[in-house]
PASE-580057 format. One line per 10 residues: number of its first residue (from 1); their letters; for each residue x, y negated, z of N, C-alpha, C. Coordinates in steps of 0.2 Angstrom, whole numbers, m for minus. Each point is the difference from the previous one (the first is absolute). Example, Ala and Ser with C-alpha at 12.3 -4.5 7.8 and 13.67 -1.06 7.14 Angstrom:
REM PASE-580057
1	AS	66 28 39 m4 m6 0 4 m6 0 ~ m2 m5 m4 4 m6 1 m4 m5 3
This chain:
REM PASE-580057
1	MKKPLPSNSG	59 5 1048 5 6 m1 m2 5 m3 ~ 3 2 m5 m2 7 m3 3 6 4 ~ m6 4 m2 0 7 1 5 3 m4 ~ 5 6 2 2 2 m4 m6 6 m4 ~ 3 2 m5 m3 5 m4 2 8 2 ~ m6 5 2 3 7 1 3 3 m5 ~ 6 4 0 4 2 m5 m2 6 m4 ~ m7 4 3 m2 5 m3 m6 m2 m2 ~ m2 m6 m6 m6 m2 m1 0 3 m8 ~ m5 2 m2 0 3 m7 m2 7 m1
11	FTLVEMTVVV	1 2 m6 m3 7 m1 6 6 m1 ~ 0 5 4 5 4 m2 0 4 m7 ~ 5 3 m3 1 2 m7 m5 5 0 ~ m2 3 5 m5 8 0 m8 m4 m1 ~ 0 m3 4 m7 m4 m2 m2 m2 m5 ~ 5 m3 m4 m1 m3 m7 m1 6 m4 ~ 5 3 1 m1 7 m3 m6 5 m2 ~ m2 0 7 m7 3 1 m6 m4 m4 ~ m1 m7 1 m4 m6 m4 1 1 m8 ~ 5 m1 m1 2 1 m7 m3 7 m4
21	GIIGIISGLS	1 5 5 m1 8 m3 m8 m2 2 ~ m3 m1 4 m8 1 m2 m4 m6 m6 ~ 4 m6 0 m2 m4 m5 1 5 m8 ~ 6 4 1 0 3 m6 m4 6 m1 ~ m3 2 5 m4 7 m1 m9 m1 m2 ~ m1 m7 2 m7 m5 m1 0 m2 m7 ~ 6 m2 m2 2 m2 m5 m4 6 m6 ~ 4 5 2 1 6 m5 m6 2 0 ~ m6 2 4 m5 2 0 m5 m5 m4 ~ 0 m6 2 m3 m6 m4 2 0 m7
31	FVTFGQQFGK	4 3 m2 4 m2 m7 m6 7 m4 ~ 2 6 2 m3 4 0 m8 0 0 ~ m5 m4 3 m5 0 1 m3 m5 m7 ~ 6 m5 1 m3 m5 m6 1 3 m7 ~ 5 5 1 1 3 m8 m7 5 m2 ~ m2 2 4 m5 4 m1 m7 m5 0 ~ m1 m5 3 m6 m5 m2 1 m3 m6 ~ 5 m2 m1 3 m4 m7 m3 6 m7 ~ 1 5 1 m2 7 m5 m8 0 1 ~ m4 m1 5 m8 0 1 m1 m6 m4
41	EKIKASTRNT	4 m5 3 m3 m8 m4 m1 0 m9 ~ 7 3 m1 1 0 m7 m5 4 m5 ~ m2 6 5 m5 4 m4 m7 m4 m1 ~ m1 m3 7 m8 m5 1 2 m5 m7 ~ 5 m2 0 m1 m8 m5 m2 5 m5 ~ 3 2 m2 1 3 m7 m10 4 m1 ~ m2 2 4 m7 3 0 m3 m7 m1 ~ 0 m5 3 m4 m6 1 0 m3 m7 ~ 8 0 m1 0 m5 m8 m3 4 m5 ~ m1 6 1 m3 5 m7 m8 m2 3
51	ISWLENVQSK	m3 0 5 m6 0 1 m1 m7 m2 ~ 2 m4 2 2 m9 m4 m1 2 m8 ~ 3 2 m2 0 m1 m8 m4 6 m1 ~ m5 4 2 m5 3 m3 m8 m5 2 ~ 0 m4 5 m4 m4 2 1 m8 m7 ~ 5 1 m2 3 m5 m5 m4 2 m7 ~ 0 6 m3 m2 4 m4 m9 0 2 ~ 0 2 3 m8 1 3 m3 m8 0 ~ 2 m7 1 m1 m6 m1 m2 m3 m7 ~ 6 5 m3 2 m3 m9 m7 4 m3
61	AIQQNKICEI	m3 6 2 m5 3 m2 m6 m4 1 ~ m1 m2 4 m6 m5 1 0 m7 m1 ~ 5 m3 m2 3 m6 m2 m2 m1 m8 ~ 5 5 m2 m2 2 m8 m6 2 m2 ~ m4 2 5 m6 4 m3 4 6 m4 ~ 2 4 1 4 4 m5 1 8 6 ~ 2 5 m3 2 7 3 8 m1 0 ~ 3 1 7 7 0 0 2 8 1 ~ 3 2 m5 1 7 2 9 2 1 ~ 2 1 6 7 2 0 2 5 3
71	TISKALNTAS	5 3 m1 4 6 1 6 0 3 ~ m2 4 6 7 1 5 4 6 m2 ~ 5 m1 m1 6 6 m3 3 1 8 ~ 0 7 0 5 2 7 7 2 m3 ~ 3 m1 m5 5 4 m5 2 m9 2 ~ m2 m6 m2 2 m6 m1 1 m3 7 ~ m6 2 5 0 m4 4 m3 m7 m1 ~ m4 1 m3 m3 m8 m4 m8 1 m2 ~ m2 m5 1 m7 m2 m3 m1 m5 m5 ~ m4 2 m7 1 m5 m6 m9 1 m2
81	STDDQNSKVA	1 m3 m5 m7 0 m4 1 6 m3 ~ m7 4 m1 2 5 m4 0 m1 m6 ~ 4 4 m5 3 m2 m8 m6 4 m3 ~ m2 m4 m8 m4 2 m3 0 5 0 ~ 3 6 m3 m1 7 0 m3 4 4 ~ m1 m2 8 m1 4 6 m6 m5 3 ~ m2 m6 m4 m6 m4 2 m6 3 m2 ~ m5 0 6 m7 3 m3 m4 m7 m1 ~ 3 m5 0 m3 m8 0 0 m2 m7 ~ m5 m2 m5 2 m4 m6 4 m6 2
91	AVDRCMSIST	5 m2 m5 6 m6 2 m5 m7 0 ~ m4 m1 m3 m5 m6 1 m2 2 7 ~ m1 3 5 m3 0 4 4 1 5 ~ 7 0 1 4 2 5 3 m10 2 ~ 4 1 7 1 m5 2 7 m1 m5 ~ 2 m6 1 7 m2 m4 4 m4 7 ~ 5 4 m2 8 m4 3 m1 4 8 ~ 1 5 1 1 3 7 8 3 m1 ~ 5 m5 4 5 3 2 1 7 2 ~ 6 2 m2 3 6 4 3 m1 6
101	HNLGSTITSL	m4 4 5 5 m1 8 2 8 1 ~ 7 m3 2 3 5 4 0 2 6 ~ m2 6 3 m4 2 5 5 0 6 ~ 8 m3 m2 4 0 5 3 5 5 ~ m4 6 m1 0 7 6 m1 5 m6 ~ 2 5 2 m1 6 m3 m8 5 2 ~ m3 1 m5 m6 1 m1 m1 7 1 ~ m3 4 6 2 7 1 m8 3 m2 ~ m5 m1 m1 m6 1 m4 m5 m3 m3 ~ m3 2 m4 m5 m4 m4 m7 5 1
111	SQDQSNNSAC	m6 m3 2 m4 6 0 m8 m5 m2 ~ m3 4 m5 m6 m4 m1 m5 m1 4 ~ m5 m5 m1 m7 2 5 m2 6 m1 ~ m2 2 6 m3 7 0 m9 1 m4 ~ m2 m8 0 m5 m1 m5 0 0 m7 ~ 6 1 m3 3 m1 m7 0 6 m3 ~ 0 0 m7 1 4 m3 8 m1 m3 ~ 3 5 m3 6 0 0 2 m5 m6 ~ m3 m5 m3 2 m7 m5 3 m4 4 ~ 0 m1 7 4 m3 3 9 2 1
121	NLGTENEKLR	0 5 m1 8 2 m2 0 1 m5 ~ 8 m2 m2 3 0 m5 7 5 0 ~ 0 3 m5 5 8 0 m3 3 7 ~ 8 5 m1 m1 4 5 3 0 8 ~ m4 5 3 4 1 8 0 m9 3 ~ m6 m3 m3 m1 m6 5 7 m5 m3 ~ 3 m1 m4 4 m4 m2 m2 m8 m1 ~ m6 0 m3 m3 m7 1 m6 m2 2 ~ m3 m4 3 m5 m1 1 m5 m5 m4 ~ m5 0 m3 m3 m7 m3 m4 m3 5
131	ITFTARGILT	m1 m7 3 m4 m4 4 m4 m5 m5 ~ m6 1 0 m5 m6 m4 m3 m3 3 ~ 1 m6 0 m3 m6 4 m5 m3 m6 ~ m8 1 3 m4 m2 m6 m2 m9 2 ~ m4 m2 m6 0 m8 0 m5 m3 7 ~ m1 5 4 m3 m2 7 4 2 5 ~ 6 2 m1 6 2 5 m1 6 2 ~ m5 6 m1 m1 6 2 5 2 m5 ~ 1 8 4 3 6 m3 m3 4 m3 ~ 2 3 m4 m2 6 m5 5 5 1
141	CGGEIRIISE	6 m1 0 4 4 3 6 m1 5 ~ 1 3 6 4 m2 5 4 5 2 ~ 1 0 6 4 7 3 4 m4 4 ~ 7 5 2 5 m1 6 5 0 m2 ~ 4 m4 3 7 0 m2 5 0 5 ~ 4 5 2 5 1 5 5 m4 m1 ~ 4 m4 3 5 m2 m1 6 3 8 ~ 6 2 0 5 1 4 5 m5 0 ~ 2 m1 7 6 m4 1 7 3 m3 ~ 4 m4 1 8 3 m3 1 4 3
151	DKKTTRCINL	m1 m1 8 4 7 4 m5 6 1 ~ m5 m1 m5 m6 6 0 m1 2 8 ~ m4 m6 4 m2 3 7 m7 m5 0 ~ m3 m5 m6 m4 m3 1 m4 0 m7 ~ m8 3 1 m2 0 m8 m6 m5 3 ~ 1 m4 m5 m8 m3 0 m5 1 m6 ~ m7 m2 1 m4 2 m4 m3 m7 m3 ~ m1 1 m6 m6 m5 m3 m7 3 m4 ~ m4 m2 4 m7 4 m2 m5 m4 m5 ~ m2 m1 m6 m3 m2 m5 m8 4 1
161	IVPLGIIREG	m5 m5 5 m6 5 m3 m4 m1 m3 ~ m3 5 m5 m4 0 m4 m8 0 4 ~ m5 m3 m4 0 m4 m5 1 m8 3 ~ 2 0 6 m1 m7 3 6 m5 m1 ~ 6 1 m2 4 m4 m1 5 m3 8 ~ m2 5 4 4 m1 5 5 3 1 ~ 8 m4 2 7 1 0 1 0 7 ~ 2 7 3 1 1 7 9 3 m1 ~ 1 m2 6 7 2 2 m1 4 8 ~ 6 5 m1 m1 4 4 8 4 1
171	LLNKEEGACD	0 5 7 5 3 0 1 7 0 ~ 4 4 m1 m1 6 m1 1 4 7 ~ m6 5 1 1 3 6 4 7 m2 ~ 6 1 4 3 5 m3 m2 6 3 ~ m4 0 4 m1 8 4 m7 0 m5 ~ m4 m6 m3 m6 5 m1 1 m1 m8 ~ 5 m3 m2 2 m1 m7 m3 m5 m4 ~ m5 m4 2 m5 m4 m2 0 m8 1 ~ 0 m3 m2 1 m8 1 m6 m3 5 ~ 3 m4 4 m5 m3 5 m1 m5 m1
181	YTSAH	m6 m4 m2 m3 m6 m3 m4 m3 5 ~ 0 3 8 m4 m1 3 0 m8 4 ~ 7 m3 1 4 m5 2 6 m2 m3 ~ 2 m6 3 5 m4 m4 6 2 3 ~ 5 2 m5 7 2 2 5 m5 m1
């Protein structure tokens, strides 16, 4: 014989409303957090893509046994082979077929390595930075590139160390105003 079901089984309208409200609040908070994290990951990907391009140029210098000279443009947010007018290297000694690279984010500042003279800067007020990889992969002109995210909250840094040819990635410490290269970010 079957037992009759109690007539008060199920959820009340108030219980359902509370559960839907809690789910809505949690979803709203996670959406905001996801949006912030997405912006950070986008600038990180842009920085790493630029580092990969720079390492590729460095490899070309070694493979072709030539000097690869590139120019980073703050106004255009691009990196490309230095043109003939601004190059300090004879055409026969320069790398061939260096593609132009769009940094994908806004450059906030370009600064030459402190051990260099002003030969690495092109233009005034650090508008352009010349980077030179020798046939051994070392740098004669290097410096620091700072790239800012679209929401202006995160600034990432790329440091090209003269003369070693080491390319490092860092995160701007806003309190100190300097880039932190000590750990992975």
